[in-house]
N, C-alpha and C positions, 0 to 999 in steps of 0.2 A: 932475727928476721921479723919483718912486719906481719901482723895478723891479717887474714883476709877481710875485705870490706864487709861490715855487718849488714848493711843494706843490700849489698850484692847486686848482680846484674838484673835487668828487667826481662831479658829473653828467657823463655822457658823451653825445655826440651822434654820429651817423653822418653823414658828409659825402659827397654824391654829385655826379657830373657832371650838369649839366642837359641836355646834348645826348644822351648815350647811356645815362644812368642807372647808370653804373658806380660802385661804392663806391671812394672815394679815401682817406678817413681815418676813424679813430675818435679823437675829440677831446674833451678835458676842458674844457668851456665854462663860463664863469661868466656869470651874468646871464640876462635874458630877451630881450634885443634880437636884432637881425639879426646874421648872421655877417659881420663886416667884416674881421677879421684872425685869423690863427692863429699863436700863439707855438709855435715848433718844439719847445720843451721840454714842451709840453702834449699833443702828438700821441702817443697811446698805441699805435696801430697804423697803419702806413703801407702802403697797397696800391699806391702809384705806383712806377714804375721811375726816372723822371726827376723832379726837383724841380718842382712846380707844373705838371705836364703830365699829362693823362689817359692812362692806359696803353692804353685801347681806341681812342679817336678822335683822340688826339694834340692835343687842344685845350689851349691854355695858359689856366689858370683863375686864376692869381695871380702876383704879383711878389714877389721876395725883397727884404726891406728890414730895417733896424734900427729898432725901436720902443722908446724909452727904453733904448737900449743892449743890447737883447735881440734875437736873430735871430727874424724873423717872416715870415709870408706875408700880403700884403695882397690880399684877394680882389677880383677884377674883377666888377663888378655883373652879377647874373643868370647867371653861368657855373656856379655851384654852388648846391645847396640842402641843407638838413639835416633830419633826422628825429630 
């Protein structure tokens, strides 16, 4: 399968924790669908201290994985939302 576009989309979204409403990432998202995965190379600003863990409430909101050979975070359902 093809790798994701390195340059990536221009549109950015803010990703927040559903439990405590803390901002987690600023992410360059492509498409209009739900947030299922985040490619690590597309994260423009990272507000977390540990990977895939909320800095405020310590909730684990994603799992690290490889998607098409590229490091990514697979989001756990309803643990994050985006604006």
